[in-house]
Backbone as CSV, one residue per row, in Angstrom:
resi,resn,N_x,N_y,N_z,CA_x,CA_y,CA_z,C_x,C_y,C_z
1,UNK,-6.061,7.856,168.891,-7.352,7.764,169.528,-7.709,9.135,170.089
2,UNK,-9.005,9.435,170.126,-9.456,10.719,170.645,-10.422,10.499,171.806
3,UNK,-10.255,11.343,172.837,-11.090,11.288,174.018,-11.728,12.648,174.249
4,UNK,-12.813,12.650,175.020,-13.445,13.899,175.441,-13.054,14.171,176.882
5,UNK,-13.095,15.446,177.273,-12.834,15.799,178.668,-13.847,15.069,179.537
6,UNK,-13.370,14.403,180.569,-14.223,13.601,181.438,-14.083,12.108,181.180
7,UNK,-13.532,11.738,180.016,-13.292,10.332,179.703,-12.091,9.811,180.487
8,UNK,-11.878,8.515,180.401,-10.676,7.890,180.939,-9.922,7.252,179.785
9,UNK,-8.681,7.638,179.607,-7.840,7.075,178.556,-7.124,5.854,179.122
10,UNK,-7.296,4.712,178.491,-6.577,3.507,178.921,-5.294,3.405,178.099
11,UNK,-4.158,3.518,178.776,-2.845,3.457,178.148,-2.315,2.044,178.328
12,UNK,-2.003,1.379,177.232,-1.622,-0.040,177.286,-0.237,-0.272,176.697
13,UNK,0.378,-1.349,177.163,1.641,-1.804,176.587,1.708,-3.321,176.710
14,UNK,2.401,-3.935,175.758,2.699,-5.365,175.823,4.200,-5.512,175.575
15,UNK,4.893,-6.094,176.531,6.323,-6.357,176.399,6.494,-7.745,175.776
16,UNK,7.151,-7.796,174.619,7.275,-9.040,173.853,8.705,-9.243,173.382
17,UNK,9.172,-10.496,173.458,10.452,-10.868,172.862,10.167,-11.130,171.384
18,UNK,10.740,-10.312,170.513,10.412,-10.392,169.090,10.800,-11.723,168.451
19,UNK,11.973,-12.250,168.782,12.425,-13.486,168.138,11.514,-14.674,168.415
20,UNK,11.015,-14.767,169.631,10.162,-15.901,169.995,8.688,-15.530,170.057
21,UNK,8.379,-14.246,169.895,7.003,-13.748,169.967,6.306,-14.167,171.268
22,UNK,7.067,-14.116,172.380,6.491,-14.435,173.682,6.509,-13.192,174.563
23,UNK,5.493,-13.067,175.380,5.405,-11.928,176.300,6.255,-12.187,177.533
24,UNK,6.756,-11.102,178.125,7.557,-11.229,179.342,7.308,-10.032,180.245
25,UNK,7.600,-10.212,181.528,7.521,-9.132,182.502,8.919,-8.585,182.758
26,UNK,9.143,-7.290,182.495,10.424,-6.691,182.861,10.575,-6.686,184.385
27,UNK,11.783,-6.490,184.858,12.015,-6.402,186.306,11.293,-5.197,186.898
28,UNK,11.143,-4.145,186.107,10.419,-2.951,186.545,9.695,-2.323,185.370
29,UNK,8.616,-1.613,185.667,7.824,-0.945,184.626,7.540,0.474,185.075
30,UNK,7.819,1.433,184.198,7.502,2.834,184.468,6.667,3.391,183.326
31,UNK,5.889,4.414,183.658,5.078,5.109,182.665,5.290,6.608,182.825
32,UNK,5.604,7.281,181.726,5.723,8.730,181.704,4.570,9.269,180.862
33,UNK,3.881,10.282,181.390,2.775,10.908,180.671,3.084,12.391,180.556
34,UNK,2.947,12.920,179.351,3.164,14.354,179.122,1.839,14.955,178.657
35,UNK,1.326,15.907,179.446,0.034,16.506,179.147,0.134,17.459,177.968
36,UNK,-1.016,17.927,177.519,-1.050,18.866,176.397,-0.370,20.185,176.749
37,UNK,-0.197,20.475,178.043,0.494,21.688,178.488,1.978,21.445,178.734
38,UNK,2.456,20.217,178.508,3.863,19.908,178.675,4.259,19.470,180.073
39,UNK,3.284,19.271,180.960,3.565,18.811,182.319,3.772,17.297,182.286
40,UNK,4.867,16.825,182.900,5.157,15.393,182.922,4.769,14.767,184.249
41,UNK,4.127,13.606,184.151,3.755,12.812,185.320,4.451,11.466,185.187
42,UNK,4.897,10.900,186.321,5.616,9.627,186.308,4.916,8.627,187.220
43,UNK,4.852,7.394,186.775,4.244,6.314,187.547,5.154,5.097,187.471
44,UNK,5.198,4.339,188.567,6.034,3.142,188.609,5.214,1.978,189.147
45,UNK,5.267,0.859,188.436,4.533,-0.330,188.853,4.975,-0.770,190.243
46,UNK,4.032,-1.061,191.095,4.180,-1.494,192.480,4.537,-0.363,193.449
47,UNK,5.019,0.780,192.955,5.302,1.909,193.845,4.200,2.963,193.812
48,UNK,3.488,3.055,192.720,2.393,4.015,192.585,1.116,3.263,192.248
49,UNK,0.010,3.778,192.715,-1.274,3.184,192.348,-1.550,3.492,190.885
50,UNK,-2.178,2.581,190.207,-2.618,2.872,188.856,-2.146,1.913,187.794
51,UNK,-0.859,1.566,187.777,-0.396,0.629,186.750,-0.864,-0.768,187.136
52,UNK,-1.528,-1.428,186.187,-2.091,-2.752,186.429,-1.413,-3.764,185.506
53,UNK,-1.011,-4.894,186.073,-0.501,-6.013,185.277,-1.689,-6.920,184.991
54,UNK,-2.111,-6.967,183.728,-3.291,-7.742,183.352,-2.955,-9.194,183.044
55,UNK,-1.750,-9.439,182.541,-1.268,-10.781,182.212,0.241,-10.658,182.019
56,UNK,0.906,-11.774,181.733,2.350,-11.726,181.509,2.647,-10.732,180.385
57,UNK,3.426,-9.701,180.705,3.829,-8.711,179.727,2.796,-7.648,179.391
58,UNK,1.569,-7.801,179.843,0.485,-6.864,179.541,0.240,-5.932,180.730
59,UNK,0.387,-4.630,180.483,0.178,-3.622,181.524,-0.725,-2.524,180.970
60,UNK,-1.474,-1.884,181.893,-2.258,-0.726,181.479,-2.379,0.262,182.621
61,UNK,-2.760,1.463,182.263,-2.961,2.547,183.223,-4.166,3.346,182.754
62,UNK,-5.131,3.565,183.643,-6.307,4.368,183.327,-6.057,5.805,183.762
63,UNK,-5.985,6.709,182.796,-5.696,8.117,183.045,-6.969,8.934,182.868
64,UNK,-7.544,9.465,183.959,-8.716,10.335,183.818,-8.324,11.631,183.107
65,UNK,-9.107,12.011,182.134,-8.868,13.246,181.393,-9.797,14.301,181.981
66,UNK,-9.298,14.982,182.997,-10.128,15.905,183.764,-9.538,17.301,183.789
67,UNK,-10.382,18.274,183.979,-9.962,19.651,184.260,-9.883,19.792,185.764
68,UNK,-9.129,20.630,186.355,-8.068,21.420,185.750,-6.710,20.775,185.949
69,UNK,-6.664,19.572,186.555,-5.381,19.008,186.964,-4.464,18.680,185.792
70,UNK,-5.005,18.281,184.674,-4.155,17.870,183.564,-4.284,18.785,182.357
71,UNK,-5.074,19.822,182.462,-5.215,20.717,181.326,-6.414,20.359,180.482
72,UNK,-6.469,20.907,179.346,-7.646,20.769,178.493,-7.334,19.934,177.271
73,UNK,-7.820,20.423,176.154,-7.674,19.698,174.907,-6.229,19.726,174.412
74,UNK,-5.975,18.853,173.461,-4.651,18.814,172.865,-4.092,17.403,172.817
75,UNK,-2.855,17.300,172.421,-2.194,16.006,172.273,-1.420,15.667,173.548
76,UNK,-1.662,14.501,174.065,-0.945,13.961,175.214,0.004,12.882,174.688
77,UNK,1.158,12.736,175.313,2.115,11.699,174.934,2.358,10.799,176.139
78,UNK,2.644,9.543,175.867,3.017,8.650,176.961,4.085,7.685,176.485
79,UNK,4.895,7.255,177.449,6.043,6.389,177.158,6.146,5.330,178.247
80,UNK,6.082,4.085,177.849,6.282,2.963,178.754,7.757,2.582,178.743
81,UNK,8.294,2.267,179.907,9.691,1.854,180.032,9.763,0.491,180.705
82,UNK,10.507,-0.424,180.115,10.798,-1.705,180.740,12.191,-1.635,181.325
83,UNK,12.328,-1.996,182.589,13.609,-1.883,183.294,14.203,-3.266,183.558
84,UNK,15.543,-3.320,183.514,16.209,-4.571,183.875,16.390,-4.632,185.392
85,UNK,17.034,-5.668,185.877,17.201,-5.861,187.326,18.009,-4.751,187.985
86,UNK,18.829,-4.036,187.208,19.625,-2.921,187.743,18.890,-1.590,187.655
87,UNK,17.643,-1.617,187.166,16.864,-0.384,187.054,17.152,0.423,185.810
88,UNK,17.871,-0.174,184.864,18.193,0.521,183.618,17.148,0.202,182.551
89,UNK,16.814,1.204,181.764,15.826,1.024,180.698,16.422,0.161,179.591
90,UNK,15.710,-0.903,179.194,16.181,-1.719,178.084,15.133,-1.848,176.982
91,UNK,13.941,-1.371,177.233,12.892,-1.393,176.211,11.932,-0.242,176.480
92,UNK,11.417,0.356,175.408,10.488,1.478,175.566,9.481,1.472,174.426
93,UNK,8.310,1.997,174.720,7.254,2.155,173.715,6.596,3.505,173.961
94,UNK,6.344,4.231,172.884,5.813,5.585,173.005,4.619,5.763,172.069
95,UNK,3.623,6.544,172.508,2.434,6.813,171.697,1.802,8.132,172.142
96,UNK,0.789,8.552,171.419,0.053,9.774,171.754,-1.438,9.515,171.667
97,UNK,-2.199,10.400,172.287,-3.644,10.418,172.094,-4.094,11.868,172.183
98,UNK,-5.278,12.123,171.670,-5.785,13.491,171.616,-7.019,13.643,172.486
99,UNK,-7.111,14.800,173.139,-8.300,15.162,173.906,-9.000,16.271,173.124
100,UNK,-10.241,16.019,172.756,-11.002,16.981,171.956,-11.401,18.190,172.791
101,UNK,-11.444,19.309,172.148,-11.860,20.553,172.807,-13.371,20.535,173.009
102,UNK,-13.808,20.943,174.196,-15.237,21.007,174.490,-15.810,22.345,174.043
103,UNK,-17.058,22.322,173.655,-17.756,23.553,173.288,-18.362,24.229,174.520
104,UNK,-18.220,23.598,175.667,-18.814,24.124,176.897,-17.755,24.760,177.781
105,UNK,-18.123,25.829,178.446,-17.208,26.535,179.348,-16.818,25.627,180.506
106,UNK,-17.775,24.932,181.072,-17.534,23.979,182.168,-18.004,22.604,181.712
107,UNK,-17.169,21.867,180.969,-17.597,20.622,180.366,-17.988,19.522,181.338
108,UNK,-17.573,19.616,182.582,-17.930,18.597,183.567,-19.069,19.045,184.468
109,UNK,-19.733,20.135,184.092,-20.902,20.607,184.836,-20.524,21.493,185.938
């Protein structure tokens, strides 16, 4: 997916038991975001604002794509982690999205 500077990227995950095709909530949920400049940001469900549980097993995070805090155009990566009761990762999902380069010097005015 491609976004423009100023957009909000909605990062989603669904935790599912493959054998039964049923959704479940891990004991903990974390999100790692790596910007186009290689800066990593970490978020944890219930400890940080932003991660939303929409339904059983369904989580999302709205990431504003803004200058200058997260950089400009390029490929961003994100990784969702499902944690067990001991805080150990037992499931993960990873994806990327692209932020298009603006033709304007100050794209947000």
